MARBA-3410 file (N, C-alpha, C, O; in Angstrom, 1 decimal):
224
0.8,-1.2,0.0,0.0,0.0,0.0,0.9,1.3,0.0,0.4,2.3,-0.5 ~ 2.1,1.2,0.6,2.9,2.4,0.7,2.6,3.2,1.9,1.6,2.9,2.6 ~ 3.5,4.1,2.2,3.3,4.9,3.4,2.9,6.3,3.1,3.4,7.0,2.2 ~ 1.8,6.8,3.7,1.3,8.1,3.6,1.6,8.9,4.9,1.1,8.5,5.9 ~ 2.4,9.9,4.8,2.9,10.5,6.1,1.9,11.5,6.6,0.9,11.8,6.0
2.2,12.0,7.8,1.3,12.9,8.5,1.0,14.2,7.7,1.8,14.7,7.0 ~ -0.2,14.6,7.9,-0.7,15.8,7.1,0.0,17.1,7.7,0.4,17.2,8.8 ~ 0.2,18.0,6.8,0.7,19.4,7.1,0.0,20.4,6.2,-0.6,20.0,5.2 ~ 0.0,21.6,6.6,-0.7,22.6,5.7,0.2,23.7,5.3,1.2,24.1,6.0 ~ -0.1,24.3,4.2,0.6,25.5,3.6,-0.4,26.6,3.3,-1.4,26.3,2.7
0.0,27.8,3.7,-0.8,29.0,3.3,0.0,29.6,2.1,1.2,29.9,2.3 ~ -0.6,29.8,1.0,0.1,30.3,-0.2,-0.8,31.2,-1.0,-2.0,31.2,-0.9 ~ -0.1,31.9,-2.0,-0.9,32.6,-2.9,-1.6,31.7,-3.9,-1.1,30.7,-4.3 ~ -2.9,32.0,-4.2,-3.7,31.2,-5.1,-3.2,31.3,-6.5,-3.1,32.5,-7.0 ~ -3.0,30.2,-7.2,-2.6,30.3,-8.6,-3.8,30.4,-9.5,-3.6,30.6,-10.7
-5.0,30.3,-9.0,-6.2,30.4,-9.8,-6.8,31.8,-9.8,-7.1,32.4,-10.8 ~ -6.9,32.4,-8.6,-7.5,33.7,-8.4,-6.5,34.7,-7.8,-6.0,34.6,-6.7 ~ -6.2,35.7,-8.6,-5.2,36.7,-8.3,-5.6,37.4,-7.0,-6.8,37.7,-6.8 ~ -4.6,37.7,-6.2,-4.7,38.4,-4.9,-5.4,37.6,-3.8,-5.6,38.1,-2.7 ~ -5.8,36.3,-4.1,-6.3,35.5,-3.1,-5.2,34.6,-2.5,-4.2,34.3,-3.1
-5.5,34.1,-1.2,-4.6,33.1,-0.6,-5.4,31.9,-0.5,-6.7,31.9,-0.4 ~ -4.7,30.8,-0.4,-5.4,29.5,-0.2,-4.7,28.6,0.9,-3.5,28.8,1.1 ~ -5.4,27.7,1.4,-4.9,26.8,2.4,-4.8,25.4,1.8,-5.8,24.9,1.4 ~ -3.6,24.9,1.7,-3.4,23.6,1.1,-3.0,22.6,2.1,-2.0,22.7,2.8 ~ -3.8,21.5,2.2,-3.5,20.4,3.1,-2.7,19.4,2.4,-3.2,18.9,1.3
-1.6,18.9,2.9,-0.7,18.1,2.2,-0.3,16.9,3.0,-0.3,16.9,4.2 ~ 0.1,15.8,2.3,0.8,14.7,2.9,1.6,14.0,1.9,1.2,13.7,0.8 ~ 2.9,13.7,2.3,3.8,13.0,1.3,3.5,11.5,1.3,3.1,10.9,2.3 ~ 3.7,11.0,0.1,3.5,9.5,0.0,4.8,8.9,-0.5,5.5,9.4,-1.3 ~ 5.1,7.8,0.2,6.3,7.0,-0.1,5.9,5.7,-0.8,5.9,4.7,-0.2
5.4,5.8,-2.0,4.9,4.6,-2.7,3.4,4.5,-2.3,3.1,4.5,-1.1 ~ 2.6,4.3,-3.3,1.1,4.1,-3.0,0.6,3.2,-4.1,0.9,3.4,-5.3 ~ -0.3,2.3,-3.8,-0.8,1.4,-4.8,-2.0,2.1,-5.5,-2.5,3.1,-5.0 ~ -2.4,1.6,-6.6,-3.4,2.2,-7.5,-4.8,2.3,-6.8,-5.4,3.3,-6.9 ~ -5.1,1.3,-6.0,-6.4,1.3,-5.4,-6.5,2.4,-4.3,-7.5,3.1,-4.2
-5.5,2.4,-3.4,-5.5,3.4,-2.4,-5.4,4.9,-2.9,-6.0,5.8,-2.4 ~ -4.6,5.0,-4.0,-4.5,6.3,-4.7,-5.8,6.7,-5.3,-6.2,7.9,-5.1 ~ -6.5,5.8,-5.9,-7.8,6.2,-6.5,-8.8,6.5,-5.4,-9.6,7.4,-5.6 ~ -8.7,5.9,-4.3,-9.6,6.3,-3.1,-9.3,7.7,-2.7,-10.3,8.4,-2.4 ~ -8.1,8.1,-2.7,-7.8,9.5,-2.4,-8.3,10.5,-3.4,-8.9,11.5,-3.1
-8.2,10.1,-4.7,-8.8,11.0,-5.7,-10.3,11.1,-5.5,-10.9,12.2,-5.7 ~ -10.9,10.0,-5.2,-12.4,10.1,-5.0,-12.8,10.8,-3.7,-14.0,11.2,-3.6 ~ -11.8,11.1,-2.8,-12.1,11.8,-1.6,-11.6,13.3,-1.7,-11.5,14.0,-0.7 ~ -11.3,13.7,-3.0,-11.0,15.1,-3.2,-9.5,15.5,-3.1,-9.2,16.7,-3.0 ~ -8.6,14.5,-3.2,-7.2,14.8,-3.2,-6.7,14.8,-4.6,-7.2,14.2,-5.5
-5.6,15.6,-4.8,-4.8,15.6,-6.0,-3.4,15.3,-5.7,-3.0,15.2,-4.5 ~ -2.6,15.2,-6.7,-1.1,14.8,-6.5,-0.3,15.8,-7.3,-0.5,16.1,-8.5 ~ 0.8,16.2,-6.7,1.9,16.9,-7.4,3.2,16.3,-6.9,3.5,16.4,-5.7 ~ 3.9,15.7,-7.9,5.1,15.0,-7.5,4.8,13.9,-6.5,3.9,13.1,-6.8 ~ 5.4,13.9,-5.3,5.1,12.8,-4.3,4.3,13.4,-3.2,4.3,12.8,-2.1
3.5,14.4,-3.5,2.7,15.0,-2.4,1.2,15.0,-2.8,0.8,15.5,-3.9 ~ 0.4,14.4,-2.0,-1.0,14.4,-2.1,-1.5,15.7,-1.4,-1.0,16.1,-0.4 ~ -2.5,16.4,-2.0,-3.0,17.6,-1.4,-4.5,17.9,-1.8,-5.0,17.3,-2.7 ~ -5.1,18.7,-1.0,-6.4,19.3,-1.3,-6.5,20.7,-0.7,-5.8,21.0,0.3 ~ -7.3,21.5,-1.3,-7.5,22.9,-0.8,-8.6,22.9,0.2,-9.7,22.3,0.0
-8.4,23.7,1.2,-9.4,23.9,2.3,-9.5,25.4,2.6,-8.9,25.9,3.5 ~ -10.3,26.1,1.7,-10.4,27.6,1.8,-11.7,28.0,2.3,-12.7,28.0,1.6 ~ -11.8,28.2,3.7,-13.1,28.5,4.3,-13.8,29.8,3.7,-15.0,29.8,3.7 ~ -13.0,30.7,3.3,-13.5,32.0,2.8,-13.9,31.9,1.3,-14.5,32.9,0.8 ~ -13.6,30.8,0.6,-13.8,30.8,-0.8,-14.1,29.4,-1.2,-13.5,28.4,-0.8
-15.1,29.3,-2.1,-15.5,27.9,-2.6,-15.7,28.0,-4.1,-16.6,27.5,-4.7 ~ -14.7,28.8,-4.8,-14.9,29.1,-6.2,-14.2,28.0,-7.1,-14.4,28.0,-8.3 ~ -13.4,27.1,-6.5,-12.7,26.1,-7.3,-13.1,24.7,-6.8,-13.0,24.5,-5.6 ~ -13.5,23.9,-7.7,-13.9,22.5,-7.3,-13.2,21.5,-8.2,-12.9,21.8,-9.3 ~ -13.0,20.3,-7.7,-12.5,19.2,-8.5,-13.6,18.8,-9.4,-14.8,18.9,-9.2
-13.2,18.2,-10.6,-14.2,17.9,-11.7,-13.8,16.6,-12.3,-12.7,16.3,-12.5 ~ -14.9,15.8,-12.5,-14.7,14.5,-13.2,-15.8,14.3,-14.2,-16.9,14.8,-14.0 ~ -15.5,13.5,-15.3,-16.5,13.2,-16.3,-16.7,11.7,-16.4,-15.8,10.9,-16.3 ~ -18.0,11.4,-16.6,-18.4,10.0,-16.8,-18.1,9.6,-18.3,-18.9,10.0,-19.1 ~ -17.1,8.9,-18.5,-16.7,8.6,-19.9,-17.7,7.6,-20.6,-17.8,7.6,-21.8
-18.3,6.8,-19.8,-19.3,5.8,-20.3,-20.5,6.5,-21.0,-21.0,6.1,-22.0 ~ -20.9,7.7,-20.4,-22.1,8.4,-20.8,-21.7,9.6,-21.6,-22.6,10.3,-22.2 ~ -20.4,9.9,-21.7,-20.0,11.1,-22.5,-20.4,11.0,-24.0,-20.1,10.0,-24.6 ~ -21.0,12.1,-24.5,-21.4,12.1,-25.9,-20.8,13.4,-26.5,-21.2,14.5,-26.0 ~ -20.0,13.3,-27.5,-19.4,14.5,-28.0,-20.4,15.5,-28.6,-21.4,15.0,-29.2
-20.2,16.8,-28.3,-21.1,17.8,-28.9,-20.8,17.9,-30.4,-19.8,17.3,-30.9 ~ -21.6,18.7,-31.1,-21.4,18.8,-32.6,-20.0,19.3,-32.9,-19.4,18.8,-33.8 ~ -19.6,20.3,-32.1,-18.2,20.8,-32.4,-17.2,19.8,-32.2,-16.1,19.8,-32.8 ~ -17.4,19.0,-31.2,-16.4,17.9,-30.9,-16.4,16.9,-32.0,-15.4,16.4,-32.4 ~ -17.6,16.5,-32.5,-17.7,15.6,-33.6,-17.0,16.1,-34.9,-16.3,15.4,-35.6
-17.1,17.5,-35.1,-16.5,18.1,-36.2,-14.9,18.0,-36.1,-14.2,17.7,-37.0 ~ -14.5,18.2,-34.9,-13.0,18.0,-34.6,-12.6,16.6,-34.9,-11.5,16.4,-35.6 ~ -13.3,15.6,-34.4,-12.9,14.2,-34.6,-12.9,13.8,-36.0,-12.3,12.8,-36.4 ~ -13.7,14.5,-36.8,-13.8,14.2,-38.3,-12.6,14.8,-39.0,-12.3,14.5,-40.2 ~ -11.9,15.8,-38.4,-10.8,16.5,-39.0,-9.5,15.8,-38.5,-8.7,16.4,-37.8
-9.3,14.6,-38.9,-8.1,13.9,-38.3,-7.1,13.5,-39.4,-6.3,12.6,-39.3 ~ -7.2,14.2,-40.5,-6.2,14.0,-41.6,-4.8,14.2,-41.1,-4.5,15.3,-40.7 ~ -4.0,13.2,-41.2,-2.6,13.3,-40.8,-2.4,13.1,-39.3,-1.2,13.1,-38.9 ~ -3.4,12.8,-38.6,-3.3,12.6,-37.1,-2.8,11.2,-36.8,-3.3,10.2,-37.5 ~ -2.0,11.1,-35.9,-1.5,9.8,-35.4,-1.4,9.8,-33.9,-0.6,10.7,-33.4
-2.1,9.0,-33.2,-2.1,9.0,-31.8,-1.4,7.7,-31.3,-1.5,6.6,-31.8 ~ -0.5,7.9,-30.2,0.1,6.7,-29.7,0.3,6.9,-28.2,0.4,8.0,-27.7 ~ 0.4,5.8,-27.5,0.7,5.8,-26.1,2.2,5.5,-25.9,2.8,4.8,-26.7 ~ 2.8,6.0,-24.8,4.2,5.8,-24.6,4.5,5.8,-23.1,3.7,6.4,-22.3 ~ 5.6,5.2,-22.7,6.0,5.3,-21.3,6.5,6.7,-21.0,6.8,7.4,-21.8
6.5,7.0,-19.7,6.9,8.3,-19.2,8.4,8.4,-19.4,9.2,7.5,-18.8 ~ 8.9,9.4,-20.0,10.4,9.6,-20.2,10.7,11.0,-20.6,9.8,11.8,-21.0 ~ 11.9,11.3,-20.5,12.4,12.7,-20.9,13.0,12.6,-22.3,13.8,11.7,-22.6 ~ 12.6,13.5,-23.2,13.2,13.7,-24.5,13.4,15.2,-24.7,12.6,16.0,-24.1 ~ 14.3,15.6,-25.4,14.5,17.0,-25.7,13.3,17.6,-26.5,12.9,18.8,-26.3
12.7,16.8,-27.3,11.5,17.3,-28.1,10.4,17.6,-27.2,9.8,18.7,-27.3 ~ 10.1,16.8,-26.2,9.0,17.1,-25.2,9.4,18.2,-24.3,8.5,19.0,-23.9 ~ 10.6,18.2,-23.9,11.1,19.3,-23.0,10.9,20.7,-23.7,10.5,21.7,-23.1 ~ 11.3,20.8,-24.9,11.2,22.0,-25.7,9.7,22.4,-25.8,9.3,23.6,-25.7 ~ 8.8,21.4,-26.1,7.4,21.7,-26.2,6.8,22.2,-24.9,6.0,23.1,-24.8
7.3,21.6,-23.8,6.8,21.9,-22.5,7.2,23.4,-22.1,6.3,24.1,-21.6 ~ 8.4,23.8,-22.4,8.8,25.1,-22.1,8.1,26.2,-22.9,7.8,27.3,-22.5 ~ 7.9,25.8,-24.2,7.2,26.8,-25.0,5.7,26.9,-24.5,5.2,28.0,-24.6 ~ 5.1,25.8,-24.1,3.8,25.9,-23.6,3.8,26.7,-22.2,2.9,27.5,-22.0 ~ 4.7,26.4,-21.4,4.8,27.1,-20.1,5.0,28.6,-20.3,4.4,29.4,-19.6
5.9,28.9,-21.2,6.1,30.3,-21.5,4.9,31.1,-22.0,4.6,32.2,-21.6 ~ 4.2,30.4,-22.9,3.0,31.0,-23.5,1.8,31.1,-22.4,1.1,32.1,-22.4 ~ 1.7,30.1,-21.6,0.6,30.0,-20.7,0.9,30.6,-19.3,0.0,31.2,-18.7 ~ 2.1,30.5,-18.8,2.4,30.9,-17.5,3.6,31.8,-17.3,4.0,32.2,-16.2 ~ 4.2,32.2,-18.5,5.3,33.2,-18.5,6.5,32.8,-17.7,7.1,33.6,-17.1
6.8,31.5,-17.8,8.0,31.0,-17.2,8.5,29.7,-17.9,7.8,29.1,-18.7 ~ 9.8,29.4,-17.6,10.4,28.2,-18.2,10.9,27.4,-17.0,11.1,27.9,-15.9 ~ 11.1,26.1,-17.2,11.6,25.2,-16.1,12.8,24.5,-16.6,13.1,24.4,-17.7 ~ 13.5,23.9,-15.6,14.8,23.2,-15.9,14.4,21.8,-16.3,13.3,21.3,-16.1 ~ 15.4,21.1,-16.8,15.3,19.7,-17.2,14.9,18.8,-16.0,14.1,18.0,-16.1
15.6,19.1,-14.9,15.3,18.4,-13.6,13.9,18.6,-13.2,13.2,17.6,-12.7 ~ 13.3,19.8,-13.3,11.9,20.1,-12.9,11.0,19.2,-13.8,10.0,18.7,-13.3 ~ 11.3,19.2,-15.1,10.4,18.4,-16.0,10.5,16.9,-15.5,9.4,16.3,-15.4 ~ 11.6,16.4,-15.3,11.8,15.0,-14.9,11.0,14.7,-13.6,10.3,13.7,-13.5 ~ 11.2,15.6,-12.6,10.5,15.4,-11.3,9.0,15.4,-11.4,8.3,14.6,-10.8
8.5,16.4,-12.2,7.1,16.6,-12.3,6.4,15.6,-13.3,5.3,15.2,-13.0 ~ 7.0,15.3,-14.4,6.3,14.6,-15.5,6.8,13.2,-15.8,6.4,12.5,-16.7 ~ 7.8,12.7,-15.0,8.2,11.3,-15.2,8.3,10.5,-13.9,8.3,9.2,-14.0 ~ 8.3,11.1,-12.7,8.4,10.4,-11.5,7.0,10.4,-10.7,6.2,11.2,-11.0 ~ 6.9,9.5,-9.8,5.8,9.4,-8.8,4.5,9.1,-9.4,3.5,9.0,-8.6
4.4,8.8,-10.6,3.1,8.4,-11.2,2.7,7.1,-10.8,3.5,6.2,-10.4 ~ 1.4,6.9,-10.7,0.8,5.5,-10.4,0.2,5.0,-11.7,-0.8,5.5,-12.2 ~ 0.8,4.0,-12.3,0.4,3.5,-13.6,0.3,4.6,-14.7,-0.7,4.7,-15.4 ~ 1.4,5.3,-14.7,1.4,6.5,-15.6,1.8,6.2,-17.1,2.6,5.2,-17.3 ~ 1.3,7.0,-18.0,1.8,6.8,-19.4,1.5,8.2,-20.1,0.9,9.1,-19.5
2.0,8.3,-21.3,1.8,9.5,-22.1,0.9,9.2,-23.3,1.0,8.1,-23.9 ~ 0.0,10.1,-23.6,-0.8,10.0,-24.8,-0.3,11.1,-25.7,-0.4,12.3,-25.4 ~ 0.2,10.7,-26.8,0.9,11.7,-27.7,0.2,11.8,-29.0,-0.3,10.8,-29.6 ~ 0.1,13.1,-29.4,-0.6,13.4,-30.7,0.4,13.9,-31.7,1.1,14.9,-31.5 ~ 0.5,13.2,-32.8,1.4,13.6,-33.9,0.4,14.0,-35.1,-0.6,13.4,-35.4
0.8,15.1,-35.8,0.1,15.5,-37.0,1.2,15.6,-38.1,2.1,16.5,-38.0 ~ 1.1,14.8,-39.1,2.1,14.8,-40.2,3.5,14.6,-39.6,4.4,15.3,-39.9 ~ 3.6,13.6,-38.7,4.8,13.2,-38.1,5.5,14.2,-37.2,6.6,14.1,-36.8 ~ 4.8,15.3,-36.8,5.3,16.3,-35.9,4.5,16.2,-34.6,3.3,16.2,-34.6 ~ 5.3,16.1,-33.5,4.6,16.1,-32.1,3.9,17.4,-31.9,4.5,18.4,-31.9
2.6,17.3,-31.6,1.8,18.5,-31.4,1.3,18.6,-29.9,1.0,19.7,-29.5 ~ 1.1,17.5,-29.3,0.5,17.5,-27.9,0.8,16.3,-27.2,1.0,15.2,-27.7 ~ 0.9,16.4,-25.8,1.1,15.2,-25.0,0.2,15.4,-23.7,0.2,16.5,-23.1 ~ -0.5,14.3,-23.3,-1.2,14.3,-22.1,-0.5,13.3,-21.2,-0.1,12.2,-21.6 ~ -0.3,13.6,-19.9,0.3,12.8,-18.9,-0.8,12.2,-18.0,-1.4,13.0,-17.3
-1.0,10.9,-18.1,-2.2,10.3,-17.5,-1.8,9.1,-16.6,-0.8,8.5,-16.8 ~ -2.7,8.9,-15.6,-2.6,7.7,-14.8,-3.8,6.9,-15.0,-4.9,7.3,-15.0 ~ -3.6,5.6,-15.2,-4.7,4.6,-15.5,-4.9,3.8,-14.2,-4.0,3.0,-13.8 ~ -6.0,3.9,-13.6,-6.3,3.3,-12.3,-7.4,2.2,-12.5,-7.6,1.8,-13.6 ~ -7.9,1.8,-11.4,-8.8,0.6,-11.4,-10.1,1.0,-12.2,-10.6,0.2,-12.9
-10.7,2.2,-11.9,-12.0,2.5,-12.5,-11.9,3.9,-13.1,-13.0,4.5,-13.4 ~ -10.7,4.5,-13.3,-10.7,5.9,-13.8,-9.3,6.2,-14.4,-8.4,5.4,-14.3 ~ -9.3,7.2,-15.2,-8.0,7.9,-15.6,-7.9,9.2,-14.9,-8.9,9.9,-14.6 ~ -6.7,9.6,-14.6,-6.4,10.8,-13.9,-5.5,11.7,-14.8,-4.3,11.2,-15.1 ~ -5.9,12.8,-15.3,-5.1,13.7,-16.1,-4.2,14.5,-15.1,-4.7,15.4,-14.4
-2.9,14.3,-15.2,-2.0,15.0,-14.3,-1.6,16.3,-15.0,-1.5,17.3,-14.3 ~ -1.4,16.3,-16.3,-1.0,17.5,-17.0,-1.1,17.2,-18.5,-1.0,16.1,-19.0 ~ -1.3,18.3,-19.3,-1.2,18.2,-20.7,-0.6,19.4,-21.3,-0.7,20.5,-20.7 ~ 0.0,19.3,-22.5,0.6,20.4,-23.1,0.4,20.3,-24.6,0.3,19.2,-25.1 ~ 0.5,21.4,-25.3,0.3,21.3,-26.8,1.1,22.5,-27.4,1.4,23.4,-26.8
1.3,22.3,-28.7,2.1,23.3,-29.5,1.2,24.5,-29.7,0.1,24.4,-30.2 ~ 1.7,25.7,-29.4,0.9,26.9,-29.6,1.6,27.7,-30.7,2.5,28.5,-30.4 ~ 1.1,27.6,-31.9,1.7,28.3,-33.0,0.7,28.7,-34.0,1.1,29.4,-35.1 ~ -0.6,28.4,-33.8,-1.6,28.9,-34.7,-1.8,27.9,-35.9,-2.8,28.1,-36.6 ~ -1.0,26.9,-36.1,-1.2,26.0,-37.2,-2.4,25.1,-37.0,-3.1,24.8,-38.0
-2.5,24.6,-35.8,-3.6,23.7,-35.5,-4.3,24.2,-34.3,-3.7,24.4,-33.2 ~ -5.6,24.4,-34.4,-6.4,24.9,-33.3,-7.0,23.7,-32.6,-7.1,22.6,-33.1 ~ -7.5,24.0,-31.4,-8.2,23.0,-30.6,-7.4,21.7,-30.2,-8.0,20.7,-30.0 ~ -6.1,21.9,-30.1,-5.3,20.7,-29.7,-5.7,20.2,-28.3,-5.7,19.0,-28.0 ~ -6.0,21.2,-27.4,-6.4,20.8,-26.1,-7.7,19.9,-26.1,-7.8,18.9,-25.4
-8.7,20.4,-26.9,-9.9,19.6,-27.0,-9.6,18.2,-27.6,-10.2,17.2,-27.1 ~ -8.8,18.1,-28.6,-8.4,16.8,-29.1,-7.9,15.9,-28.0,-8.3,14.7,-27.9 ~ -7.1,16.4,-27.1,-6.5,15.5,-26.1,-7.5,15.0,-25.1,-7.5,13.9,-24.7 ~ -8.5,15.9,-24.7,-9.5,15.5,-23.8,-10.4,14.4,-24.5,-10.7,13.4,-23.9 ~ -10.8,14.6,-25.8,-11.6,13.7,-26.5,-10.9,12.3,-26.6,-11.5,11.3,-26.5
-9.6,12.4,-27.0,-8.9,11.1,-27.1,-8.8,10.4,-25.8,-8.8,9.2,-25.7 ~ -8.6,11.2,-24.7,-8.5,10.6,-23.4,-9.8,9.9,-22.9,-9.8,8.8,-22.4 ~ -10.9,10.6,-23.2,-12.2,9.9,-22.9,-12.4,8.7,-23.7,-12.9,7.7,-23.2 ~ -12.0,8.7,-25.0,-12.1,7.5,-25.8,-11.2,6.4,-25.3,-11.7,5.2,-25.2 ~ -10.0,6.7,-24.9,-9.1,5.7,-24.3,-9.7,5.1,-23.0,-9.7,3.9,-22.9
-10.3,5.9,-22.2,-10.9,5.4,-20.9,-12.0,4.5,-21.2,-12.1,3.4,-20.6 ~ -12.9,4.9,-22.1,-14.1,4.1,-22.4,-13.7,2.7,-23.0,-14.2,1.7,-22.7 ~ -12.7,2.8,-23.9,-12.3,1.5,-24.5,-11.6,0.6,-23.5,-11.6,-0.6,-23.7 ~ -11.1,1.1,-22.5,-10.4,0.3,-21.5,-11.3,0.1,-20.2,-10.8,-0.3,-19.1 ~ -12.6,0.4,-20.4,-13.6,0.1,-19.3,-13.3,0.9,-18.1,-13.5,0.4,-17.0
-12.8,2.2,-18.2,-12.6,3.1,-17.1,-13.6,4.2,-17.1,-13.6,5.0,-18.0 ~ -14.5,4.2,-16.1,-15.7,5.0,-16.2,-15.4,6.5,-16.0,-16.1,7.3,-16.6 ~ -14.4,6.8,-15.2,-14.3,8.2,-14.8,-13.0,8.8,-15.3,-11.9,8.2,-15.4 ~ -13.0,10.1,-15.7,-11.9,10.9,-16.0,-11.7,12.1,-15.1,-12.6,13.0,-15.1 ~ -10.7,12.0,-14.2,-10.5,13.1,-13.3,-9.7,14.2,-14.0,-8.6,13.9,-14.5
-10.2,15.4,-14.0,-9.7,16.5,-14.8,-9.1,17.6,-13.9,-8.8,18.7,-14.5 ~ -9.0,17.4,-12.7,-8.4,18.5,-11.8,-9.5,19.5,-11.4,-10.7,19.1,-11.3 ~ -9.1,20.8,-11.3,-10.0,21.8,-10.8,-10.8,22.5,-11.9,-10.3,22.6,-13.1 ~ -11.9,23.0,-11.6,-12.7,23.8,-12.5,-13.2,25.0,-11.7,-13.5,25.0,-10.5 ~ -13.4,26.2,-12.4,-13.9,27.4,-11.7,-14.5,28.3,-12.8,-13.9,28.5,-13.9
-15.7,28.7,-12.6,-16.4,29.6,-13.6,-15.7,30.9,-13.7,-15.9,31.6,-14.7 ~ -14.9,31.3,-12.7,-14.3,32.6,-12.7,-12.8,32.6,-13.2,-12.2,33.6,-13.3 ~ -12.4,31.4,-13.6,-11.0,31.3,-14.1,-11.1,30.7,-15.6,-11.3,29.5,-15.7 ~ -10.9,31.5,-16.6,-11.1,31.0,-18.0,-10.3,29.7,-18.3,-10.7,28.9,-19.0 ~ -9.0,29.6,-17.8,-8.2,28.5,-18.1,-8.7,27.2,-17.4,-8.2,26.1,-17.6
-9.7,27.3,-16.5,-10.3,26.2,-15.9,-11.8,26.0,-16.3,-12.3,24.9,-16.4 ~ -12.5,27.1,-16.6,-13.9,27.1,-16.9,-14.3,26.2,-18.1,-15.3,25.7,-18.2 ~ -13.4,26.2,-19.1,-13.7,25.5,-20.4,-14.0,24.0,-20.1,-14.7,23.4,-21.0 ~ -13.5,23.4,-19.0,-13.8,22.0,-18.8,-15.3,21.7,-18.7,-15.7,20.6,-18.9 ~ -16.1,22.8,-18.4,-17.5,22.6,-18.2,-18.2,22.1,-19.5,-19.4,21.8,-19.4
-17.6,22.1,-20.6,-18.2,21.7,-21.8,-18.3,20.2,-21.9,-19.0,19.7,-22.8 ~ -17.6,19.5,-21.1,-17.6,18.0,-21.1,-18.6,17.5,-20.1,-18.5,17.7,-18.9 ~ -19.6,16.7,-20.6,-20.6,16.2,-19.7,-21.0,14.8,-20.1,-20.8,14.4,-21.3 ~ -21.7,14.0,-19.2,-22.1,14.4,-17.9,-20.9,14.4,-16.9,-19.9,13.7,-17.0 ~ -20.9,15.4,-16.0,-19.8,15.7,-15.1,-20.3,15.9,-13.7,-21.5,16.0,-13.4
-19.3,15.8,-12.8,-19.6,16.0,-11.4,-18.5,16.9,-10.8,-17.3,16.8,-11.2 ~ -18.9,17.7,-9.8,-17.9,18.5,-9.0,-17.9,18.0,-7.6,-18.9,17.5,-7.1 ~ -16.7,18.1,-7.0,-16.6,17.7,-5.6,-16.7,18.9,-4.7,-15.9,19.8,-4.7 ~ -17.8,18.8,-3.8,-18.0,19.9,-2.9,-18.6,19.4,-1.6,-19.5,18.5,-1.6 ~ -18.1,19.9,-0.5,-18.6,19.5,0.8,-18.5,18.0,1.0,-19.4,17.4,1.6
-17.5,17.4,0.4,-17.2,16.0,0.7,-18.0,15.1,-0.2,-18.0,13.9,0.0 ~ -18.7,15.6,-1.2,-19.5,14.8,-2.1,-19.3,15.1,-3.6,-19.0,16.3,-3.9 ~ -19.5,14.2,-4.5,-19.5,14.4,-5.9,-21.0,14.7,-6.3,-21.8,13.8,-6.1 ~ -21.3,15.8,-6.8,-22.6,16.2,-7.1,-22.7,16.7,-8.6,-23.8,17.1,-9.0
END
C-alpha cells in the first residue's frame, strides 16, 4: 500500500484567483498502490510529484474538483467536427520519459501560458516520477509532435496529471483533441471516470472544462 505521512498545511498565494490566498492540506506519499491512490482521488485529493493535497479555503469555494463519466459522455457537434478532421493525425501511447523534443514543447507551452520556463530536472521530477500506472498519450500531425497528455490509469478511472500542446496557430483545438482522445481511451479500457483536476467559472483556463458532460464536481465531501 505504501506509506502516507502525517498531514501538514501550507498557506500560499492562489494560482487560480489573483490576490487570493489558499490553504493547502498536504501529505507526502512514499509509494502508493493504485487502489489506495484512486480512493484519495475520490475523496478530493490531487497529487503533485510525491505530495497528495487538497485545498481547504473557508472563505472561498470558487474552485472545485471535476470529473467526467466517460461511459455516458457524448461529443457535442463541435467535438464531432473536430474528430472528423483527423487527416494526418497519429495517436500513440508511450511510457513516461524525458526527451529534448517534449522538454522544448513543455517550455514553449509554459512560457505562453504561465510566463516561465523550467529546468530539465523540474520536468523529470514533475512529469516522469511518482506516477501511479502513468503513461503518455501523444498526438502527432504529419509526423510532428503536437500535444502530450500525462495520464494515470487506475482501477476505474483515468487521472489527467498534465497536458501540453504546441501553440503556434497552425492547428487549433489541440487541447480539445487531447480530452476527447483521453475519454475514448478510458471508455475503450472500461474506465468509467476521467479526473480532470479543478474547475472554476471565474477562471477561464479552468472554466472550459464545463463543456464536457455528464460531469460532477466535488463539494462539501460529495460528488454532485
